[in-house]
C-alpha positions in Angstrom: -46.9 14.7 46.5 -47.1 16.8 43.3 -43.7 18.3 42.4 -43.6 21.4 40.1 -40.3 22.5 38.6 -38.9 26.0 38.4 -38.6 25.9 34.7 -42.2 25.0 34.2 -43.5 28.3 35.8 -45.3 30.8 33.6 -43.1 33.8 32.7 -44.4 37.4 32.9 -43.2 41.0 33.0 -40.7 42.5 30.6 -37.1 43.1 31.6 -36.7 45.7 28.8 -39.7 47.6 27.6 -43.2 48.8 28.2 -45.1 49.4 31.5 -43.4 46.4 33.1 -39.9 47.4 32.1 -37.4 46.0 34.6 -39.8 43.4 35.9 -39.5 39.7 35.5 -42.2 37.4 37.0 -42.4 33.7 37.4 -45.9 32.3 38.2 -46.3 28.9 39.9 -50.1 29.0 39.4 -52.5 30.2 36.6 -52.2 34.0 36.7 -53.6 36.8 34.5 -53.2 36.1 30.8 -51.4 32.8 31.8 -54.6 30.7 32.2 -54.3 27.0 33.1 -57.7 25.5 34.3 -55.7 22.6 35.9 -53.5 24.9 37.9 -55.8 27.4 39.5 -55.1 26.9 43.2 -53.9 24.5 46.0 -56.2 24.8 49.0 -56.3 28.5 49.8 -53.1 29.3 47.8 -54.0 31.2 44.7 -50.6 32.4 43.6 -46.9 32.0 44.3 -45.0 34.6 42.2 -41.3 35.2 42.1 -40.8 38.8 41.3 -37.4 40.3 40.1 -37.3 44.1 39.9 -34.4 46.1 38.6 -33.5 49.3 40.4 -36.2 51.9 39.9 -38.8 49.4 38.6 -42.0 48.6 40.3 -45.8 48.1 40.3 -47.7 51.4 40.3 -50.8 51.8 42.4 -53.2 48.9 41.8 -56.2 47.4 43.7 -56.7 44.2 45.6 -59.7 42.7 47.4 -60.6 39.5 49.3 -57.0 38.3 49.2 -54.4 37.6 51.8 -51.0 38.8 50.3 -47.8 37.5 52.0 -44.5 38.7 50.7 -41.0 37.2 51.4 -38.0 39.3 50.3 -35.1 37.2 49.0 -32.7 39.9 48.0 -32.8 43.7 48.1 -35.4 46.1 49.5 -39.1 46.4 48.7 -40.8 49.7 49.2 -44.5 49.3 50.0 -47.1 52.0 50.3 -50.9 51.5 50.5 -54.2 53.4 50.7 -54.4 52.6 54.4 -51.5 54.9 55.0 -48.8 52.2 55.5 -45.3 52.9 54.2 -42.6 50.3 54.8 -39.3 49.1 53.5 -39.3 45.3 53.5 -35.9 43.6 53.6 -34.6 40.0 53.2 -35.8 37.8 56.0 -38.9 39.9 56.7 -42.5 38.7 56.4 -45.1 41.2 55.0 -48.8 40.5 55.2 -51.4 42.7 53.5 -55.0 41.6 54.1 -56.9 43.3 51.3 -60.3 42.5 52.8 -63.1 44.6 51.2 -60.5 46.6 49.2 -57.1 48.3 49.3 -54.7 49.9 46.8 -50.9 49.7 47.0 -47.6 50.4 45.3 -44.6 48.1 45.3 -41.2 49.4 44.0 -37.5 48.8 44.1 -36.3 52.2 45.2 -32.8 50.8 46.1 -29.6 50.7 44.1 -29.4 46.9 43.7 -31.7 44.2 42.3 -34.8 43.1 44.2 -36.2 39.6 44.3 -39.2 38.6 46.4 -41.7 35.8 46.5 -45.3 36.9 46.9 -48.1 34.4 47.8 -51.8 35.1 47.5 -54.3 33.1 49.7 -58.1 33.1 49.7 -59.6 34.2 53.0 -62.1 32.0 54.7 -64.6 34.9 54.9 -64.7 37.8 52.4 -65.0 41.5 53.3 -63.9 43.3 56.4 -61.4 46.1 56.9 -57.9 45.8 55.3 -55.0 45.3 57.7 -51.2 45.3 57.4 -48.5 43.4 59.3 -44.7 43.6 59.0 -42.5 41.2 60.9 -38.8 42.0 60.7 -36.3 39.2 60.6 -38.6 36.3 61.5 -36.8 33.4 63.1 -36.9 29.8 61.9 -38.7 28.7 65.1 -41.4 31.3 64.8 -44.2 30.4 62.4 -46.4 33.1 61.0 -50.1 32.3 61.5 -52.6 33.3 58.9 -56.0 32.3 60.5 -57.8 34.4 57.9 -56.9 31.7 55.4 -56.6 28.7 57.7 -52.8 28.6 57.0 -49.5 28.9 58.8 -46.1 29.9 57.2 -43.0 28.1 58.4 -39.5 29.3 57.3 -36.7 26.8 57.3 -33.0 27.7 56.8 -31.0 24.5 56.7 -27.3 23.9 56.5 -25.7 21.3 54.2 -26.5 17.8 55.6 -29.1 19.2 58.1 -32.6 17.7 58.3 -35.8 19.4 59.4 -39.3 18.0 59.9 -42.2 18.9 57.6 -45.4 19.4 59.8 -48.0 16.7 59.6 -51.0 18.5 58.0 -54.0 18.1 55.8 -52.0 20.1 53.1 -48.5 21.4 52.7 -47.2 23.7 50.0 -43.4 23.7 49.9 -41.4 26.3 47.9 -37.6 26.3 47.7 -36.3 29.8 47.8 -32.6 28.9 47.4 -30.3 25.9 47.7 -31.1 22.3 47.1 -33.0 19.8 49.3 -34.4 16.3 49.2 -38.1 15.9 50.2 -39.9 12.5 50.0 -37.2 11.1 47.7 -37.4 14.1 45.3 -34.5 16.5 44.8 -35.8 20.1 44.8 -33.8 23.2 43.7 -34.4 26.9 43.8 -37.9 27.7 42.4 -39.1 24.2 42.7 -42.2 23.5 44.7 -44.3 20.5 46.1 -48.0 20.2 46.8 -48.6 17.6 49.5 -51.8 16.2 50.9 -51.9 14.3 54.2 -48.2 14.8 55.0 -47.0 12.3 57.7 -43.4 11.9 58.9 -41.8 13.8 56.0 -38.6 15.7 56.4 -36.4 18.0 54.4 -32.7 17.1 54.0 -30.4 19.8 52.7 -28.0 18.8 49.9 -26.5 22.3 50.1 -27.4 25.3 52.3 -31.1 26.1 51.6 -34.0 28.4 52.5 -37.5 26.9 52.2 -41.0 28.3 52.7 -43.6 25.8 54.0 -47.3 26.6 54.1 -49.3 24.4 56.5 -52.9 24.3 55.3 -56.0 23.3 57.2 -57.7 22.3 53.9 -56.9 21.5 50.3 
């Protein structure tokens, strides 16, 4: 188990000035100008970015291709529009999945009155190309994993109360990201923004030190 701490993430965006005004980004993996050859990916996972957008801030239209983009809103509302004619407002507890396939362009903005925080995860598809697609699941339940067969992965959401325990799936690979709260996993305390990369997980469980929300990616390969 390889634990990565919140404070060690690469910082991007600019809360005050320039094209990225009102945007603060925390990158768990090598990303853009933050190049780290030892931290390029874990299995199919290419990026895990925590994005914080002030009201009115956002990412203007930009392209993606050959990437599975999964977004989890933590706080606020995310307005999404893409070149495949999808227009959605994604709220806390929703899962959004944009399969960029051979190519798609999209816009992401905070058109609300309050702050917006979301976690966006990029995964490499098993096969490149194809037609782009879009899925939005509102208010996904803890007991309903979101399958991503395009990348050989499955997302589990765990919301645990203080003192509660929940099992980590036995899998070839697991990527665990703590959205909020504090938990213990494999003897390690993890807080908000911390993550763990696990190979060959067997019999692991998460124990909540305080109420917590955790994203777990079950991976078929690493």
